N, C-alpha and C positions, 0 to 999 in steps of 0.2 A: 483760232480755228474758225473757218467760214461755215455758214449754214450747210453748204453742200458737203463739206468734209465731215460735219457732225452727222449728217444723214447717212453718209457712207459708213461711218464708224458704227452707227446703230445697226445698219444692215449687216455688217460683217461680224458683229459680236453675237455669239450664241448664248442663249439663256443657260443659267447654271445647270438646270436639270438636263438639258440637251447635251451639254458638255460631258456630264457624268455618264449619260447613256452612250455617247460615242466612245468614251474611254472603256466602257464595258464591252462594246462590240469589238474594239481593238484588242483588248486583253483576252476575251473569250473566244473570238473567231479569228483574230489576227488580221482584220481588215480596217484600214484607216480611211474614214470618210472626211477627214479634216480639210481636204482640198475642195470639197463641195461648198457652194454658197450656202451660208447658214439659213437664209430665208427659204430657199427652195427645199433644202434638206428638212427644215423644220415642218414645212407644209406637207411634205410626203410622209414623214413619220407620223404626224398628227392624223393623217388619213387612215393609217393603220390603227392608231390608237382609238379612233372613233369606231372602226369596224369591230374591234375586240372589246370595246367598252371601258377603256382605260382613260381616266381623266387627267392623270399627271404622268410625267416621264418616269417617276419612281415606280408607279403602279405598272407601267408598261414594261419596265426592266424586270420587275418581279414576274410578270407574265411570260417574258422570254425565258427566264430561268426554269420555269415549270412546263413550258410548252416549246420544246426545241423546234418543232415544225414551223413555228411562226417566223424563224429566221429566213426561211425560203420566201414566204410572202412578203416580208419586209424588204429583202433584197430585190425582189421583183418590182416592188413599188418604187424603191429608190432608183434603180437602174431601169427606167422606163423602156428605153430602146436596148434590148438585150444584145443586139449585134448591129453592125453596119459597116459600110466601106470606110476605110481610113478613120476608124473611131479613135478619138484623141489624136488629132492630126500631128501635133508637136511630137508626140511619142513615136509616131510612124516616121516622121522626118528624121529623128535621131536614129531609128532602126535602119533606115535606108542610107544615111550618111556614114554611120559608124559601125554598126553591128554586122550587117550583111556583107560589107567589104571585108571585115575581119573573118567572117565565116568562109568566104571564098578564098581567102589567102591560106586557110588551113587545109583546104581540100585540093588535092592534086587534080590536074586537068583530066586525068584518066579515070577519076572516080566520080560517081554521081553525087549530087548535092541533095541530101535527104531532109525534108522539112515536114514537121507534124503540126497540124492545126487541130488541137484537142478541143472538144466541145464546140464544133464549128457552126452549130445551128443550121441556118439556111445558106451557108457558104460564103457570105460576104467577105469574111476575113481570109478565107482560103484564096479567093480570087484577088483580093488585095495583095496577098503575098505573091501570086503569080505575076501581077502587073509590076511590082517592085523588082522582082528578080529578072523579068524580061527586059525592063528598062536598063538594068545594070549589066546584064550579060549579052543582050541582043536576043531577038526572037529565035534565031536558029540555034544558038548555043543553049538557050533555055529549054527548047524542045528536046535537045539531045541529053542534057545533063541533069535537069532539075526534076525531082519527084516530090510532089506535095501530097501528103497523106492527110485527109481531112476526115475526122471521125466524130460521131455523136451517138447518143443513145436513142434519139428520137428518129424513128424511121420516116415519119411524115416530113420532118425538116430535111432529112437526107434526100428524100425524093425531090423536094423543091430545089435543093442545092444541085442535084445532078441535072435538072432541067436548065439551070443557069440562066433563067429569065427574070428580069428585074424591071420594075416601073421606073419612070423618070424621077419620081420623088425619092426612091431608094438610091438612085445614082447621083443625087444632088451633091454629095460630099466628094465625088470623083471629079478631079480637074477635067475641063472640057477636052483638052488634048488627049488625055488618057481614055476618056469615055469614047471619043470618036475613033481612037485607034484600036481599042480592045473589045468594043461592043458593037454588034450589028443590029439593025432594025428588024423587028419581028412583029407578028400579028398581035402578040400579047404583051409586048414591051421590048426592052433591049436585051439581046442575047450575047453572052460571052462567046468569043470566037472559038469555033470547034477545034481548030488545029492546036490551039494553046490549051483548050479544055482537057485534052488527053493527058496532060502532065499533072492534072489534079485528080487524085484517086479518092473517092468517097467510100466509106465503110462504117458499119456499126461497131462501136467499142464502148463498153462500160468501163469507165476509168477506175472503178473500185474493184470489179470482179475480173475483168479480162486482162490478159497479158499485154504489156506495152509493145509498141513498135520499137525496134532496136536501131542502133547506129544512126541516130538523128543528130543533124548539125544545128538545127534551129527548131525549138519547140515553142509554139505560141498557144497559150491558154489564158484567156483574158476574162477575169471576173467569173470563173466557173467554180473555183475552189470554195467560194463563200456559201455555196448551197449544201456543203457537206459538213458533217460533224468533225470535231478535231481528230478523232481516231481515223475517220475516213480520209481526211486531208493528209495525215501522216502516211497512210498507205499509198495514196495517189502520188504524193511527192517522192515516195520510194520508187514507184514505177517511173516517174519522170527522171529520177537520178539514173536509174538503170538504162533508160531509153537514150539518153544523151551520150555522145562521145565526150571524151575528156576535154576537148576544145569547144564543145557546144555551148549554146546560150539558151536560157529560158526567158521568155517575154511574157510578163503577166499584166493584169489590168491595173489601173491607177489606184485601186483601193486595196491591193494585195501586197503585204509587206514581208511575209516569211520570217517574222521576228522570232519564232520559236523553232526554226528548223535550220539553224546554222550548221548542223552536221551534214546536211544534204546539199545546201546551196549557199553561196556567199554572194553579197551584192556586187555587181559590176558597175551599175549606175542606178542608185536607189531612186533618184528623182523620176526616171523613166521606167522603173520597175524591170530592169534587165539584170539577170542573175547568172552566175557561173556555177557549174557543177563542182561539188566537192567529191573527189575521187575516193572510192571505197576500196581499201586494200585487199581484204580477204574475200575468198569466194563466198563465205557465209554472208558478208555484207552485200556483195554484188548481186546475190540471188535472194535477197531478203524478201522480195515480193512473192516468192513461191512458198515460203515457210509456213504460211497459214494453212496451206492445203496439203503440203507434202510432209512426209515423216516416216521413218522406218520403224520396224517393230522387231528387229532381229536381236540376238543376244548382246551384241556389242552396244547397240543403242540403249538397251535396258540397263546394262551395267554402267554405261556413261550417264544415263539419267539418274541411276542410284547414287553415283559419285557426286553428280551436280546437286542432287537433293541433299545429300549429307553435308556438302559444303555450304549450301544455303541455310541449313538448319544449325550450323555451328553458332555458338553464342558469341564468337569473336569475329569482327570484321576482317575479311581476308581478301587480298587482291593478288592475282597471279600475273607475273610479267615474264615473257619468254626471254630466251638468251639474246635475241635480237632487239630487245627493248620495246616489244609491242605488248599491249594489254591482252592477256589470254582469257581471263575471266575475273569476275568479282561476285562474291556471294551476296545474298539478299541484304544481309546486315550492312555490308560496305555500301551498297547502292542506296540504302535508306539514310545512311549517315553522311555520305560525301557526295559531291556533284559528279557521280559516275553513272552514266546511262547505258542502256543496251547498245546504243549507236557508238559508244566509245570503245567497245570491244573490237580489237583489231587495229586500233589507232596507236601511234607511237606514244609510249608512256610519258615522254618528256613534253608532249603537247597538252597534257592534262594539268589542270590547276593543282591537283593533289600531289604532283611530282615535286612541287616546291613549297606548298603551303598545306599544313601548318609547319612542316619541317622539310629540309632538303633531303628527299629520298633518292635522288639520282646518284649522289656520291656514295650513299650507303649501298645501293645496288652494285656499283662498281667494286666497292670494297668486298662485299659478300662474294661476288664472282671470282675476284682475284685470290682471296684467302680461303675460299671454300668453307668458311665458318659463318655462324650467325652474327649479325651486327645489331646490338641493342642500342637504341637511340634514347631510351629512358622515357620519362613522362613528358608529354607534349600537350599544350592546350590548343583547342580548336574552337573557334567562334564563328558562327554564321549569322547573317543578318536576320533579326527577329527571333533568334533561338538562344537559349542560355549557353554559356561556355562549358565545353566538355573537356575532360582530361583523358588521354590515351597513353598506354604503355606500348610503344612502337618497336617492333622487331622485324628485321629482314633476315630470312633464312634461305640459303640456296637450296634448290631442288635438283637432285641428280637422278639420272635414268640408269639403265643397265650399263655396267662397266664403268660406273662413276662419271658418265658423260653429263655435263651440266645442261639441264633443260631450261632453267630459269630461276626465279626466286619467288617466294611467298612473302608478302608484306602483311603482317598482322597488326591489328589495332585493338588492344584489349582495353575496354572501357573501365577506367579507374576513377571516374567522376565521383562516385559515391565514396570510394575509399579516400580520395583526396579531400572530399568535403568533410568526412569524419576526422581525418587527421588535422585538417585546418581548425575544425571546431575544438578538438582536444588541445591543440596549441593555444588557441585563443582562450580556452577555459583556464589553462595553467597560467597564462599571462594575466588574466583578469584576477585570479586568486592571489598571485604575488602582488599585483597592484593594490588589491583590497587590503591585504595585511599591512602593506607599507602605508596606505592611507589611514588605516586604523591607528597605527603608531603615531602618525603625524597628527591625527585628530586629538589624541590624548594630550600631546604637548601643546597643541593650539588652545585647548580648553584651559590649561593652566595659565598660559600667557594671557588669554582673554579675561580671566578673572582679575588679574592684576590691572589690565588695561581698563576694565570697567570701573574699578576703584579710582583710578587716575581720571577717568572721564567724568565721574561725578563731580570732582573738584573743578574741572575745567568748565562744566556746565554752570556752576555757581558764578564763576568769573564771567562767563558769556552772558548771563542774565543781566549783570550790571552794565555790560557793554551795550546790550540791546536797549536798555532804558536810555542810555546816552544817545544812541542812534535814533531813537524815537523823537527825541527833542530836535535833532538835526533835520529829520524829515518834516516836522511841523514847520520849521523855518523855510525849507525848500518849497513847501506847499504854498506859503504866502508869496514867495518869489514867482512861482509858476502862475499863480492867479493874476499877478501884475502883468506878466508876459502875455497871458491870454487876453487881457483887456487891450493891450497894444495891438495884438494880432487882429482882434475884432475891428479896431479902428482902421487898420490897414485894409482889411477885407471890404469895409464899407467904401473906402476910397477907390479900391480896385473895381467894385461894382459901378460906381459913378463913372469911372473912366471907360469901362466896357460899354455903358449906355451911350456915352458921348461918341465912342468909336463906331458903334452901330449906327448912330444918327449920321455921322460923317459918311459912312459907307452907303447909307441910304441916299444921302444927298448926291454922292458921287455917282451912284448907279442912275439916279434920276437925271443928273446932268448928261451922262453918257448917252442915255436913252433919248433925251430930248434934243440932242444935236442933229438928229435926222440923217446922220451919215454913219458908215461903219468905222468904228474906232478900234485900233489895235495898238497895244503898247508892247514894244520889244526891248530886250536887254541887248547888250553889245554882242552877244552870241546869237542874236536873232531868234531867241526863244520867246514865245508868246507869253506875256505876263497878264494882259487884260484883253478880253474879247467881248465887246458889248453886244447888246441884243440886235442892233442893226446889222452887225456882222453875221450873227446867227441867221437872220432873215435873208441876207444876201447869199451866203455860201452854204447854208444848210448844215452847219457844224456847231454843236452846242459848245458853250464856254468850257465845260469840264472836259470835253474831248480835245479842245484846241490848246488851252492853257498848259504850259509846261513842255510843249513840243516846239520843234523848230518850225518856222514859218514855211520853209521850203519842203518840209516833210508832210504838210497837211494835204490830204486827198480831196481838194476842192477845185472848182473851176477857175480859181484865181491864179494867174501865172506868176508865182513868187520869184521864179528865177530871174525875171526881168527887173526886179527891184534890188537884186544883189549889189550891182555896181552903184546905183544911187544911194543905197544905204551906207555903203562903204565911205562914200564922199560925205554924207551927213555926219558919220562918226568922226571922220578925219578932219573936216573943215569946219564942223559945228555950224553949218548953215542949212537953212531949210531947202528942200528940193521938192519938185513936183514932176509927175510923170503920168501920162495917160496910157493905159494898157487895154488890150482886148480880153474880155473875160466872159465866163459862162456862169450865170446865176444858178441857184439850186433848182430852179424851175426849168433849166435847160435853155434859157434865153441868152443869146450872145449880145453883149453890151460893151460900150466904151466906158471904162472906169477911170476917173481921175483920182490919183493918189497923191496927197500932200504929206511930206515927211518932215517932221519937226524934231530937232535934237532936244533931248532932255538933259539939261546941264546940271552939274553938281555945283554946290556953293563954293568949293575949293578949286574949281576949274575942271574942264574936261566934261565929257558926256558919259552918262551911265545907261543910255538907251535912246529909243526913238519913238515918236508918236506918229501913227499912220492914220490919216483921215481918208476914207474911201467913199467916193460919191459917184453915182451913176449919172452920167450927163443926160439931160432931158432929150436932146436931139438924137442921141443913140438909142434911147428907148422908143422913140417915135419911129 
């Protein structure tokens, strides 16, 4: 890895504390900042840490948990530019190339194209949408068909957006051809064209409190959700789900994932944060955004509330499925035990994990409807990650209305975990008792046998004692032999030390000879792998011996043209005759020289060559 690559790796690697904080933001608020450069992200987060007096990421995470308002200040610091033209250009390129053409295909020519820019701030994204649609449809058709509703809660920002005046710095992200075509010069800056401006309608809308705009084909809301609590986000996304047509698209910011709202939106392209609406079947689901404020108080609702309360207070988990196979209701006990949420009411039962796990309930429902009798599935174990295994007695009972008409079925889950545990403990106790009695009988028999074996063992020990005395004598003999062997090893070791000293002396003489030759010396084997690289070679080419030895000559990254020696070396190995060649080379100091290379074959005593000796000398005339 090069130094530049190592520096890039250090820049992209986030500290452990920062990674933990980003995971917290992702799991707590559903926003993923992993796409941001760690250095920039770390710098902006530390700015907030200094403002609130936190010295570590762990302290700052604790501060976020107890101070929810800090999320808003943190996101404002991370997202320095809250809005802008063509913000995240690659995402807009994808929207222009793929999503908007798909939207136009689903809307007939006689219908208007309705677009909602939610939390539009000062209008940059709304006018970006206008330019993109005008480019795809043409200006005349855009004026006739497209309505862009741009809303925000900030009246000051809406006033600036309605004026449609922007500085040259604000328009720097707009391509020059679009800027010249859609903006006109004015006394205070560039003004969006008035004839196209009429298709963009600005208005105040509180995403949490106010009703959404309906029948929308494309909804753009980028990095607005992160300023709300999870409860408010759920309500806003419910509004967005209601606002969109079934064929509509939701375009979010690059930090917004919707990882916890799969019941409302499903990813169309997660990379560019484009989502498709999940259709809500029932009227109750489609108008869910009204339910917090609406509600009747007549007799029917009171009795329905009483029945629902009684169902919720039942000690048994109960799930009601209508005759068409849709989930009608689930009491509180069932919602707490199983992955059944309020959003699952009105969904097909077969789409729920509970329909096939822990037991196949779909077949049981069909059997109950066909036979008109209850179906007992017996005891079933249910295990969820991080929770102990529970045991339920599952029954499916058909529910009939007036005249015996089948309305649906009630699936009950009676918690038998404690009963099953007691039964298991009772069975285990019985088995342990039987095992203990059998072990006691066996122990008595073993004691009798052991007594006989001890008597026999005593006799064997006496015999063993005599054998040990004999073994001791043998060990003494072996000890004398080992002593003699040790003396021989010491003599061999002394001889090895002497030879090592001689070898070191020979190596010293060899290194001195190679250094005193005054030329670069390189020894190659027949595979042209460097075996010796003397100090003069290091000085000439700037490569140490430990970097060169063991590598092929042609693979060395030096200014010496090794490729020009390939043919002469082949002839030296084949003909066993010395060769000489002068090549043009560049020394480690960057100086271009003429280098004379003499190649001598290294011959074996038995015939043939085992390598070559290269003598490299820079000619005096070339240096001058």
